[in-house]
C-alpha positions, 0 to 999 in steps of 0.5 A: 276783308280786302278792298280796292280804293281809288282817288283821282283829283285835278287842280289848276293853279293861277299862281304858284302854290302848295298842296297838302293831301291826306288821301292815303290809307292808314297803316295800323295793326289791323289795316294793312296796305297790301299795295298802293300807287300815288301818281301826279301827272305831270310828275312833281316831287312829293314829300311825306310828312310825319305827324307828331300828333297822329299816324295820319299819312300826309303828302306835300308838294308844290304846283307851278303857276299856270299849270294843271295836274292830276293826282291819282291814288289807288291801293289794295287794303286788308282791314280786320275789324273786331266786334266786342260785347260791351254789355258790362262796360263801365265808365273809365274815370278821367283821372285814369285815362292816358294823357294821349286820350284827354285832347279828345275830351275837350271842345274843338273848332267844330265840336263845341261840347261845352255848348251842348252839355245840358242837351246831352245830359238831359237826353242821355245822362241817365244811361249808365252803360257808356256804349249804350249812351253812344248808341242812343245819341247816334240813333237820336242824331239819325232820327232828328237830323236830316241828311241833305247834300249841300245843306251845310258848308265848311263853317258848319259846327255841331252847334249849327247842326243841332239848330238847323237839323240838317247836314252831311256825314261830316256834320253828323260826325261832329255832332256825335263827337260833341255829344260824347265829349259833353258826356265825358266820353272821349271821341274823335273824327274818322275819315275814310273810304266807304264800301257801298256809299252812294254816291261814292265819296269820302266818308266821315264818322266818329270813334268813341273811347270805350273800355280802352277801345276806339269804337266806331259809330256812324250816325248816318247809317249809310254804309256797313261799319265793316266796309270802311278804310281809314284815312285819318283821325283827329279832333274834328275835320280841321285835323283831317282835311283831305286837302289843304291848299295854299295859293291861288289853286283851284280844285276842278274834279274828283273821283272816289271809289271803294270796291271789294277785292274778294268775295264773302263780305257780310255787312255789319250794322249795330242792333239797338238791342245788342251792345256789340261794338266794332273797333278798327284799332 
């Protein structure tokens, strides 16, 4: 499915600083960047950084003192999502997991899976099928955590979300990841553009490693799972920030959109009685 994505952001600098932006769509075997344009007005030389830990596309540039800039990124993306039947899925022993998967089992800054071990196992430990486990914990989050804009901040963790029972997409994703890891299911943060998200914004969800696939889950239920364009993945939001700002630089405005570039879109959501999961990679 082809989608058009757009980001416009504006910054002002009281002193010289550096910005590292992570807003470009990933290039993967199932996500093709057909065309894209990245513009900074007024012009600033940009450096693309190659990450040693991931495929995330990160761009770095300097901004001068007492200046204002506008950043614009627009692209047409063709993504292919595969739906698989996980009815007969069995758990992969940790001893057989590839070493690149293991970091997604460990507690991280926003996903304190060690603190949620008892909760996760009391609620979901009896479920044998790993896909069904993640389906159930995702449904539990959706039912027990209220989606409330502005209710959390950059310090809010999965443990905070359990106790406060409120949050935004980032918090839903962190809690899903933490519960998965507490159940010895590797999980990672997913940030991207989302078709039909209202109001339009960047969106966060998570992927669980099941049967050698990274399978997508979204505890908010706000968008169709096949309407996402992936920007980045990581252990949690600390690895996938849209912008890292160094210096006295202020963010002033942002516009995000994700629209269909062709007809024929059929939204896909999970059904509680069907163990069919969607993977982007």
